[in-house]
C-alpha positions in Angstrom: -25.4 42.2 -38.4 -27.3 39.1 -39.6 -29.8 40.0 -42.5 -32.9 38.9 -40.5 -31.9 41.0 -37.5 -31.4 44.0 -39.8 -34.8 43.5 -41.5 -36.6 43.3 -38.2 -35.1 46.3 -36.5 -37.7 48.5 -34.9 -40.5 45.8 -35.2 -43.4 46.1 -32.8 -43.8 43.4 -30.2 -46.8 41.5 -31.9 -46.2 40.0 -35.3 -48.0 37.7 -37.7 -45.7 36.2 -40.3 -47.4 34.5 -43.3 -46.3 32.5 -46.3 -48.2 30.3 -48.8 -47.7 27.8 -51.5 -49.8 25.9 -54.1 -49.8 22.1 -53.5 -49.8 21.0 -57.1 -46.5 19.3 -57.8 -43.1 18.0 -56.7 -41.1 20.6 -54.7 -37.8 21.6 -56.1 -35.1 22.7 -53.6 -35.8 26.4 -54.3 -39.4 25.9 -53.1 -38.0 25.6 -49.5 -36.4 29.0 -49.5 -39.6 30.9 -48.6 -40.6 28.6 -45.7 -37.1 28.6 -44.2 -36.7 32.4 -44.6 -40.0 33.0 -42.9 -39.3 30.5 -40.2 -35.9 32.2 -39.6 -37.6 35.5 -39.1 -40.0 33.9 -36.7 -37.1 32.4 -34.7 -35.3 35.7 -34.5 -38.4 37.4 -33.1 -38.8 34.7 -30.5 -35.1 35.1 -29.5 -35.8 38.8 -29.1 -38.7 37.9 -26.8 -41.4 39.3 -29.1 -44.9 37.8 -29.7 -45.0 36.1 -33.1 -47.2 33.7 -35.0 -46.0 32.0 -38.2 -48.8 30.7 -40.5 -48.4 28.9 -43.8 -51.2 28.5 -46.3 -51.7 25.7 -48.8 -53.5 27.5 -51.7 -55.6 24.4 -52.6 -58.5 26.4 -54.1 -56.4 27.3 -57.1 -57.3 25.7 -60.4 -55.0 22.9 -61.7 -53.4 24.7 -64.5 -50.4 22.4 -65.0 -49.4 18.9 -64.2 -46.2 16.9 -63.4 -44.9 15.1 -66.5 -46.1 11.7 -65.2 -49.7 12.8 -64.8 -50.2 14.8 -68.0 -52.1 12.0 -69.8 -54.1 10.4 -66.9 -55.0 13.7 -65.2 -55.7 15.9 -68.2 -59.4 15.8 -67.5 -58.9 17.6 -64.2 -57.3 20.7 -65.7 -59.3 23.7 -64.4 -60.7 21.8 -61.3 -59.8 23.2 -57.9 -56.8 21.4 -56.4 -58.9 20.6 -53.3 -61.5 18.8 -55.4 -59.4 16.6 -57.7 -58.5 13.1 -56.5 -55.0 12.2 -55.2 -52.7 10.4 -57.7 -52.4 7.6 -55.2 -56.1 7.3 -54.6 -56.0 8.5 -51.0 -57.6 11.9 -50.4 -57.3 14.8 -52.8 -54.7 16.1 -55.2 -53.9 19.0 -52.8 -53.6 16.6 -49.8 -51.2 14.4 -51.8 -48.7 17.2 -52.4 -49.5 19.0 -49.2 -48.5 15.9 -47.2 -45.1 16.0 -48.9 -44.6 19.6 -47.7 -45.8 18.7 -44.2 -43.2 16.0 -44.1 -40.5 18.4 -45.2 -41.6 20.9 -42.5 -41.1 18.2 -39.9 -37.7 17.2 -41.2 -36.5 20.8 -41.4 -38.1 21.9 -38.1 -40.2 24.6 -39.7 -42.7 25.5 -37.0 -45.6 27.0 -39.0 -49.3 26.7 -38.4 -50.5 25.2 -41.6 -53.9 26.2 -42.9 -55.9 25.3 -46.1 -57.3 28.0 -48.3 -60.3 25.6 -49.0 -61.1 25.5 -45.3 -61.0 29.3 -45.0 -63.3 29.7 -48.0 -65.7 26.9 -47.0 -65.9 28.2 -43.4 -66.8 31.7 -44.5 -63.6 33.3 -43.3 -63.0 35.0 -46.6 -66.7 36.0 -47.1 -66.1 39.5 -45.8 -63.2 40.0 -48.2 -65.2 38.6 -51.2 -68.0 41.0 -50.5 -65.7 43.9 -50.1 -63.8 43.3 -53.4 -67.0 42.8 -55.3 -68.5 46.0 -53.8 -65.3 47.8 -54.7 -64.6 46.2 -58.0 -64.0 49.6 -59.6 -61.1 50.2 -57.2 -59.6 46.8 -58.0 -59.9 47.5 -61.8 -58.2 50.9 -61.3 -55.2 49.2 -59.5 -54.8 46.7 -62.4 -55.2 49.5 -64.9 -52.6 51.7 -63.1 -50.0 48.9 -62.9 -50.6 47.2 -66.2 -51.3 50.4 -68.2 -54.4 49.1 -69.8 -58.1 49.4 -69.6 -60.0 46.8 -67.5 -63.5 46.2 -68.8 -66.4 47.0 -66.4 -67.8 43.5 -66.8 -64.7 42.0 -65.2 -65.1 41.2 -61.5 -62.2 40.0 -59.2 -63.7 36.5 -58.6 -64.0 33.1 -60.1 -66.7 30.6 -59.1 -66.8 26.9 -59.2 -69.0 25.9 -62.1 -72.0 23.9 -60.7 -72.1 22.0 -64.0 -68.5 20.9 -64.7 -66.8 21.7 -61.4 -64.1 23.8 -63.0 -63.0 27.1 -61.5 -60.2 28.0 -63.9 -62.6 28.5 -66.8 -65.2 30.8 -65.2 -65.6 34.5 -65.5 -67.8 36.6 -63.2 -69.6 39.4 -65.1 -72.0 40.9 -62.6 -72.9 41.3 -58.9 -76.2 42.2 -57.4 -75.2 42.1 -53.7 -76.3 38.5 -53.2 -75.3 36.5 -56.2 -72.8 36.9 -59.1 -73.5 36.3 -62.8 -70.9 34.0 -64.4 -70.0 32.2 -67.6 -68.0 28.9 -67.8 -66.2 29.8 -70.9 -64.9 27.3 -73.5 -62.0 29.6 -74.5 -61.1 31.7 -71.4 -57.8 29.9 -71.0 -55.7 27.7 -73.3 -55.0 24.9 -70.7 -58.7 24.0 -69.9 -62.1 24.1 -71.6 -65.3 25.2 -69.8 -68.7 23.7 -70.3 -70.4 26.9 -71.5 -72.8 27.2 -68.5 -74.2 30.7 -67.9 -76.0 31.5 -64.7 -76.0 33.1 -61.2 -74.6 31.7 -58.0 -73.7 32.8 -54.4 -70.0 33.6 -54.2 -69.7 32.7 -50.5 -68.8 29.7 -48.3 -66.4 27.9 -50.7 -68.3 28.4 -54.0 -65.8 30.9 -55.4 -62.2 32.1 -55.0 -60.5 35.5 -55.4 -57.6 35.8 -57.9 -54.2 35.2 -56.3 -53.3 38.9 -56.0 -56.6 39.8 -54.4 -56.5 36.8 -52.0 -53.0 37.8 -51.0 -54.1 41.3 -50.0 -57.3 39.9 -48.4 -55.2 37.7 -46.0 -53.2 40.8 -44.9 -56.4 42.7 -44.3 -58.3 40.0 -42.5 -55.5 38.6 -40.3 -53.3 41.6 -39.9 -50.2 40.1 -41.4 -47.1 42.1 -40.5 -44.4 40.2 -42.5 -44.6 38.3 -45.7 -42.0 37.7 -48.4 -42.2 36.7 -52.0 -39.9 35.1 -54.6 -38.4 37.1 -57.4 -41.1 36.0 -59.9 -43.8 37.7 -57.8 -41.6 40.5 -56.2 -40.2 42.0 -59.4 -41.5 45.5 -60.4 -45.1 45.3 -61.5 -45.4 41.7 -60.4 -48.1 40.1 -58.1 -46.4 41.5 -55.0 -46.7 45.0 -56.2 -50.4 44.5 -57.2 -51.3 42.9 -53.9 -49.6 45.7 -51.9 -51.4 48.4 -53.9 -54.7 46.6 -53.5 -54.0 46.4 -49.7 -53.6 50.2 -49.7 -56.2 51.3 -52.3 -58.9 48.8 -51.8 -58.6 47.7 -48.2 -57.2 51.0 -46.8 -54.4 49.2 -44.9 -50.6 49.3 -45.0 -49.1 46.1 -46.4 -46.7 43.9 -44.5 -42.9 44.4 -44.4 -41.7 43.1 -47.8 -39.1 40.3 -47.9 -38.2 39.7 -51.6 -36.0 36.8 -52.2 -34.0 35.5 -55.2 -34.1 32.2 -56.9 -31.8 29.2 -56.7 -30.2 28.9 -60.2 -29.1 25.9 -62.1 -26.6 26.9 -64.8 -28.1 30.4 -64.7 -31.7 29.2 -65.0 -34.4 29.3 -62.3 -34.9 25.8 -60.8 -38.2 24.1 -61.9 -39.3 20.6 -61.2 -41.9 20.7 -64.0 -39.1 21.6 -66.5 -36.6 19.2 -65.0 -34.2 22.0 -64.0 -32.3 21.5 -60.8 -32.8 19.2 -57.8 -36.0 18.4 -56.0 -36.1 18.4 -52.2 -35.8 14.6 -51.9 -32.7 14.6 -54.0 -31.2 17.4 -52.0 -31.9 15.7 -48.6 -30.2 12.6 -49.9 -26.9 14.4 -50.1 -27.0 17.0 -47.3 -28.6 16.9 -43.9 -31.7 19.0 -42.9 -29.5 21.2 -40.8 -27.4 22.0 -43.9 -30.5 22.6 -46.0 -31.5 25.3 -43.5 -27.9 26.6 -43.5 -27.8 26.8 -47.3 -31.0 28.8 -47.4 -30.1 31.4 -44.8 -26.3 31.9 -44.9 -26.7 34.2 -48.0 -28.9 37.3 -47.9 -32.4 36.5 -49.5 -32.0 39.1 -52.3 -29.0 37.3 -53.7 -29.3 34.5 -56.3 -27.5 31.3 -55.5 -26.1 29.1 -58.3 -26.5 25.4 -57.3 -25.5 22.8 -59.9 -24.0 19.9 -57.9 -22.9 17.8 -60.9 -19.2 17.6 -61.4 -18.6 20.7 -59.2 -17.3 21.4 -55.7 -20.5 23.1 -54.6 -21.5 20.4 -52.1 -18.0 19.8 -50.6 -17.7 23.6 -50.3 -21.0 23.8 -48.5 -19.8 21.2 -46.0 -16.6 23.3 -45.5 -18.7 26.4 -44.9 -20.9 24.6 -42.4 -17.9 23.4 -40.5 -16.4 26.9 -40.5 -19.7 28.4 -39.2 -19.8 25.7 -36.5 -16.4 27.0 -35.3 -17.7 30.6 -35.3 -20.6 29.4 -33.1 -18.2 27.8 -30.6 -16.2 31.0 -30.4 -19.2 33.4 -30.1 -22.8 32.1 -30.5 -24.1 35.7 -30.7 -21.8 36.6 -33.7 -23.4 36.7 -37.1 -21.8 33.4 -38.2 -22.6 31.8 -34.8 -26.3 32.9 -35.1 -26.5 31.6 -38.7 -25.2 28.2 -37.5 -27.7 28.2 -34.5 -30.6 29.0 -36.7 -29.7 26.1 -38.9 -30.0 23.6 -36.1 -32.8 21.1 -35.5 -33.3 20.3 -31.9 -30.0 19.8 -30.0 -27.1 21.7 -31.5 -25.1 19.3 -33.8 -21.5 18.4 -33.0 -19.6 18.9 -36.2 -16.5 16.9 -37.1 -13.4 18.6 -38.3 -12.8 16.0 -41.0 -13.5 17.7 -44.3 -16.2 16.3 -46.6 -13.6 16.0 -49.4 -11.5 13.7 -47.2 -14.6 11.7 -46.2 -15.5 11.3 -49.9 -12.1 9.6 -50.3 -12.5 7.5 -47.2 -15.7 5.9 -48.4 -14.0 4.8 -51.6 -11.2 3.1 -49.6 -11.4 -0.5 -48.3 -11.5 -1.1 -44.5 -12.3 2.4 -43.5 -15.5 1.6 -41.7 -13.9 1.6 -38.2 -12.2 4.9 -38.8 -15.5 6.5 -40.0 -17.3 5.0 -36.9 -14.6 6.2 -34.6 -15.0 9.8 -35.9 -18.8 9.5 -35.6 -19.2 10.2 -39.3 -21.5 7.4 -40.3 -24.3 9.8 -41.3 -22.0 12.1 -43.3 -20.4 9.1 -44.9 -23.8 8.1 -46.3 -24.1 11.6 -47.9 -20.5 11.3 -49.2 -21.2 8.0 -50.9 -24.2 9.5 -52.7 -22.2 12.5 -53.7 -19.4 10.3 -55.1 -21.9 8.1 -57.0 -24.2 10.8 -58.4 -22.4 14.1 -58.5 -18.6 13.9 -58.3 -16.5 14.3 -61.4 -14.5 11.2 -62.6 -11.4 12.9 -61.3 -12.8 12.5 -57.7 -13.5 8.8 -58.1 -11.2 5.9 -57.7 -11.2 2.1 -57.2 -8.3 0.0 -55.9 -7.5 -2.3 -58.9 -7.6 -6.0 -58.2 -5.2 -6.6 -61.1 -2.0 -4.6 -61.9 -3.1 -1.6 -64.0 -1.6 -1.4 -67.5 -0.5 2.2 -66.8 2.4 0.9 -64.6 4.4 0.7 -67.8 4.9 4.5 -67.5 6.8 4.3 -64.2 10.4 5.2 -64.1 13.2 3.1 -62.4 13.3 5.6 -59.6 9.6 5.3 -59.0 9.9 1.5 -58.9 12.8 1.8 -56.5 10.5 3.9 -54.4 7.9 1.1 -54.4 10.4 -1.4 -53.2 11.2 0.8 -50.2 7.4 1.0 -49.4 7.2 -2.8 -49.5 9.9 -3.1 -46.9 8.7 -0.3 -44.6 4.9 -0.5 -44.7 4.8 -2.7 -41.6 6.5 0.0 -39.6 3.7 2.5 -40.0 0.4 2.8 -38.3 -0.4 6.5 -38.6 -1.5 7.8 -42.0 -0.2 11.3 -41.6 3.3 10.1 -40.5 3.3 7.7 -43.4 2.4 10.5 -45.7 5.4 12.5 -44.5 7.6 9.5 -44.7 6.6 8.9 -48.4 7.4 12.5 -49.3 10.8 12.3 -47.6 11.7 9.0 -49.3 10.7 10.5 -52.7 12.9 13.5 -52.0 15.9 11.3 -51.1 15.4 9.6 -54.5 15.3 13.0 -56.2 11.7 12.4 -57.3 9.3 15.3 -57.5 6.3 15.3 -55.1 4.0 14.7 -58.1 6.1 11.7 -59.4 6.5 10.3 -55.8 2.8 10.0 -55.2 1.9 9.1 -58.8 3.9 5.9 -58.4 1.5 4.8 -55.7 -1.7 6.0 -57.5 -0.7 4.4 -60.8 0.1 1.1 -59.1 -3.0 0.8 -57.0 -5.8 2.8 -58.7 -4.6 3.2 -62.3 -4.6 7.0 -62.1 -1.8 9.6 -61.7 -3.7 11.3 -58.9 -5.8 10.3 -56.0 -6.5 10.6 -52.2 -3.8 11.1 -49.6 -1.4 8.2 -50.2 -0.8 7.5 -46.6 -4.5 7.0 -45.9 -4.9 4.9 -49.1 -2.1 2.5 -48.3 -3.1 2.0 -44.6 -6.7 1.3 -45.7 -5.4 -1.7 -47.6 -4.2 -5.1 -46.4 -0.5 -4.7 -45.8 0.4 -8.0 -47.5 -1.5 -6.8 -50.5 0.4 -3.5 -50.5 3.8 -5.3 -50.2 2.9 -7.8 -53.0 1.6 -5.1 -55.4 4.7 -2.9 -54.9 7.1 -5.9 -55.5 5.2 -7.1 -58.6 5.1 -3.6 -60.1 8.8 -3.0 -59.5 9.6 -6.1 -61.5 7.7 -5.0 -64.6 
């Protein structure tokens, strides 16, 4: 049974799936896992005929507490400011809108059908007022949750709220120390955090209508309480024991008196064993990923493995991407045989719009074709222009040197290593190449000729590779030779045989 079907067994008819993300930087490929997992759960429930909404929040009331490398100097003064209040790097709109628009565009490309909402809108429109008042009135219960989980005493002058300082506009530097039922007492501290400095303002302010925000864990539980969320997952960094997920779930029970949603913990994508992170330059960002695989295959990559299993994804000089294409083609066949099978369902849930017709030509073969001359017509005939573009990028950026080749304009120096038998083999090719049009038949013919000359298979084909690409290995020789001008093939074979 597909993991999403198993997770949703016994679910009631009406469901609200929620997920959220902070729009504060470039999105690495692992940042798509949560949205696609939640979208997959939504699709399964729709297939089952159940009532489901899928909402996705942009947490743009969070303080800017870190910056992409290219903004660290110019945007340092905005550290501690709410994401929704800092200007956009391109001068159009806000900081949150700039990165939020990138995610919106990705949602369109990947056919993620979530209702997007902004945390800043919810705060400013008073939607969270009820939750803010509740957590302030029950601050002692919140402190107890923190104390129980973190095994330390939480001071009674700590309240689960941060306000936007009316003096400097920062939220990451403020601490609420009192609550009288109408206003909170606060201090904008110069030393509350290491990454931003407050202005020192002390005063009182209303916490409602967008003037304050709850800490992440409290806000998480508040959403579940206010909206009745039934399903929400979290990445390993939040879902590990004692992490934010545990805190939010306990707050939901102990402070709001409500059962938390079905948990869906999911593992990271790893790059050489390390969690991917755009800020640290570890792994691929989403734009890089979508340049080498299609949106359908991005979805496939995210859902073919159970969410609680980590996936290693270092594409450089590995076969990870060609293997992904192989897997995708295999699952496409499973879908043809039985769309309701586990493999067929995974393929179907990967699709965007009309179900894609998948070629049987392997990506590894296509990566060789794009390096051969005169293969454009063959690629077009097989309807592989789109995949050929991905293959070219894979060859240029990620393939190992052993996967790359160029037909040499001049005779390679390495032909000096050829034996007399190999040169005799080349003479036969020069005489017979005009008689062959089919690359697979030519491949078999080359093998048979080498066998008649008592050449090993390796030495047979090495004679061709050395003569044309200067290596002792390469693509299928039949395809390579027929991708070249036949007069060029004949002339090269004759010239090399005379050396």
